[in-house]
N, C-alpha and C positions, 0 to 999 in steps of 0.2 A: 503493499499501500504505499510506504514513505516512496518505495522508488516509482511509483507511478507520478506521486505529486512532485516528487525532484524533476521528474521529465516534463511535466506541463507546465511549471515555473521555469524551467531551462527556455522553454518554446515561447511562450508569453513574456518572459521580462524584458527581451530585447524591441518588442514590440509597443512597448509603451513610452517609447521617446516619439512616435508619432502623435500621440494623444494632445499635446499643446496645440501641434499645428493643425490637427483636425479640428479642436476647440475655437481656433482662430477665425478658419474658413466658415465653419456655423453661424459663429457670431457677425462675423461680414455677411451673410447670407441674412440674416434676420435680422439687421439694420438696415438692409436694402429693400427689404419686404416688409419690415415693420408697420410703415406709416398706412398702406391701405389694409392689411391685415387687421392689426389693430386698431385702428379706427372704426371699422366695422365693426369689432368685437365690444369698444366701448361705447357705440350708439346700441348696440343689443343689450348689454349687460346694464345701461340705463333704461330703458324702455320695454325691458322685459323682466328686469328682476329689481330694480334698485326703486324706480316709481311703483310699480305696483304695491311692493311692500311698504313704502311710503303712504301712499293713498290708502292703504289696510291700517296702518297704524295713523292715518289722518280720520279715518271714520271711527275707530277707538276714541279717538282723542275728542272728537264732537260727543260721542256718547259719554265719556267721562264727564264732560264738562256738563251735561244737563244732568248727570247723577250729583255732580257737586253744588249744582245750583239747588236742587232738590232736598240734599241733606243740609246744605247752608241755612234752608228756609226752615227747618224743622225747627218745632218750639212747643212741643208736646210733653214736657218732662215730670209733671206732677199727675197728671191726669191719666196715665197710662194704667190699666187695671191690676198688673205685676206689681207695679211701684206702689199703688195705694194699699194692697192687701199685705204686701212687706213690710211697708211703714206702720200699718194698723198691727201688725203683729209684734215687731220691735217695740213699738211704742206700750202696747200693752205688757211685756215681759218688763221693761225699764221702771213704769209706773207700779210692778209688784217687786221689783229691785229696792224700791225705794224705803221698803218696811226692813228689809235686811240693813240699809245704811243708817236708818233710825236706829236700830239696836244697835249697829257697830258705833254710832255716835254716842248712844249710853252707856256702854260698855267703855268706851275712850273716855268719858268724862267720870265714870265710875274709879277707874284705875288710873287716872290723871295720865292718860296718852296724849300728850300735847297736840299730835299730828291730828288726832281726830276727837278732840275737844268740841262740845257742843257751839261754844264761842267762835271756833274757826270753821265750822262746817255747816252748822244749822242754817245760816242766812242763805250760805252757797245751795244747799239743799231745797230751800224753798223757790228760791229762784229758778234753779235749772228744772224743779218739778213742774213749773210754769213753763217753761221753754220747750219742754221736751212733747207737750202735748201740743204747742203750736210748732215744731221743729220744722213741719213740711211746709209751713206756709212761709216762715221765715227763710227757708233755702230755697223756696219756689220765687221768692221776692228777688233775691239776691241774684238767681239764675234770669229772671227776667230783665233786670238790671243790664246785665252782660248782654242778653238776647238784644235787647234793644239797640245797644251800639253795634252789634254784627250786624245785624239785619239792614241798619241804616247802610253800611257800605255794601252789603249784599245786593241791596235793592239799587244800588247805584252801577253795579255791573252786570246783573242778572239779564237782561235784554241783549245786550251787543256783546257776551263773551267769549263766543265762537269767533265771530267776525273779528274781534281786536286780537286773538289768537293768531289768527291766520294773517291778518294784514301785520301785526306785530315782527312776526317771524318772516314777514315777505315770501309765505309760503304759496302764495297765490302766485306772485312773480315766478317763483323758484319752478313750479310745476310747469306754469305758461312758456317757461323759456326752453325746460328740460324735455317736455313732451312734442315741441315743434320740430317735425322732419322736415327739414331743408334740402332742398337741392344741392348740386355742387355749386352752381352759378351762385345762388344766394348765400351759399357757407361763405365764398371768395368773397362776395360783397359786404356781408357781416364781418368780415375777418376773424371769423371764428370757425373751430373745427368739433370733431364728435367729444374731444376732450373737454371743453366748455359743457355740452352737457349732462358728461358722466358726473362732473364736478356739482353742476346744478344739481342732479338726481340726488348725489350723496349728500351736497347739505340739506335737501329737502328731506332726505331719511334721516339725517342726525338731529335736524333740528325737531322733527315733528316724533321724534323717538323720545327726546329730552323733556320735550313739551306734554308728552304720554306719561312719562316716569313721575315727574312733578306733580302732574294734576290725580294720577291715582293714589301718589302717597298722601296728598292734601285729604282727598275722599274717605282713605283710609283713617288719618288721624279725626277726622270730623267725626267717622261713625263711631272712633273708640271713645272720643269725647261724648258722645251721648250717651254710650253705655256706660261709661264711668260717672257721669251725674244722674242717671237713672240708680245705680248702685250707691252714689254717695246720699241720694235723696231717702233712699230706705232706712241706711246706716245712721241718718240724722239722729235719731234718739239716744242711740250708745254713744255720739259724739257728745252730747249735752250732760250725759251721766256719770262719763268718766273725769270730765272736767270737774267733779267734786272731788276728786280723789287725788291728795298730793304723788308727786313721784311718776311713778310707772302710767297712772291713770291719766293724769295732765299732761303726759307725753305721747300719750296714743291720742287724745282728744286733738292736740296741736298736730299731730300728723294726720288727722281729717279734715282740717282747716287747711293744711299746706297743700293738699290734694284736692280740696275743693276750689280753692283760690288758682290754682294750675290748671285744672281743668274749664273752670268758669271762665277765665281770661283769655285762655288759647283761641277760643273761636272768635272773640273782636281783633286780637292781634291778627291771626290769620286773614280776616277777612278785610279787616284795613290795608294789610300788604297786598293780596290779593287787588284789591280796588287801585293802589298807589301803580302797582306795576303794568295793569291793563290801561290806566289812566295814561301813563309814560309811552307804551306802545302805540296808543291811539294818535296820541302826539307826535311821536317818532316817525308812523308811517305815514301822518299828513303832511309832514315837514321836508322828511328826507328822503331821497332816490335810493333805491338800493344799488348794488353793483352790478347786477345783473342787467337790472332795467337801464343802468346811464352805459352800461356796455351796448345794448340793442339800438338804443336811443341813437347815441353819437356814431353809430356806425352807419345807419341806413336812413335815420328818421324816424324808425317805428317807434310808438308809443304805447306802453303797456299799462298805463296808469287807468285804462279804461277796461281791463279786464275784472271780470267778477270773481266776488271771493272765491276760493274753493271749499 
C-alpha cells in the first residue's frame, strides 16, 4: 500500500508546478467574461431573490405595524375577568391576614418587641387595611394616568405609521429603482449597471429587515407590559400588606412598586420615541432626496418623487 502511494506521489508531484500557471489563465478568462456573466447574475439575484424576500419582509412589517397600533391602544387593565377574580381572591386573603397581624402586634406589645409594638405598626395597619380594599382602583388610576400620556403619542402616529416607515427608509424609491428592468440603451443613458440594482435591492432588504425586527421587538415588549400590569394589579393587595412589616416585608413591597413604575412608564416612553422617530422620518422624507433618487434624476431627468409608497 505504501509503495502504491509513493508511486502516485512521484507521478503527481512534478505536475503541481503547472497549478499557478493554470490559475492565472483561469483568472484572466474570468476577468474577460465577468462583466456580461456577473451583470446578468446580479440582476437575476436582485429581481428573483433579494426583492421578493424584501417585499415579503415588507408585508410582514406592515402587519406588525398594525399589530403594534392595536397593542399600543389597549387600555383594559383592571376590567378583565381574570384580573378581577384574582384581585378579589387576594384581597379577601389579605383581609383575613390582618387578624394574624393584629395578633402579632399584640404579642409584640406584650413581650416588648420593638419592631412589632402597637405604637409602630397599628397606625400603618389601619391605613393599609383601607388601601388594600381600594388597591385595584388606586393601581388602575395610576395606570390610566400613564395610558393618557401613551395614547396621546400613539394617536399622533397611528394613522400614518406604515407610510412614514416606508418613506422614512426610502423603501418606495429603493423598490422602484431596483425593480426597473432597463434596456442596454437606458442603462448607458442612466450611467448605471446591474450592480446598482443589486445594491438597491440589498439596501431595501437590510432596511426592511431592521425595521421588521425593531417593530417586532416593540410589539413583544408592549404585550409583555400588558401581562405584567395585569399581574401587578392582581397582586396589589399583597404589596400594601407587605408594607406593614419592617425588613423583608417592606423590601418586597418596594420591589412591587419598582416593577409597577417600570412597566407603567415603559409604555409612554416607547410611544414618545416612536412618535419622535416617525415625525423625524416624515420631515426627512419631505426635505431630503435619497441617493438613488438623486442618481436617476441627475442622469436622465427622471423624477421618482411621484412614485406611490409601497
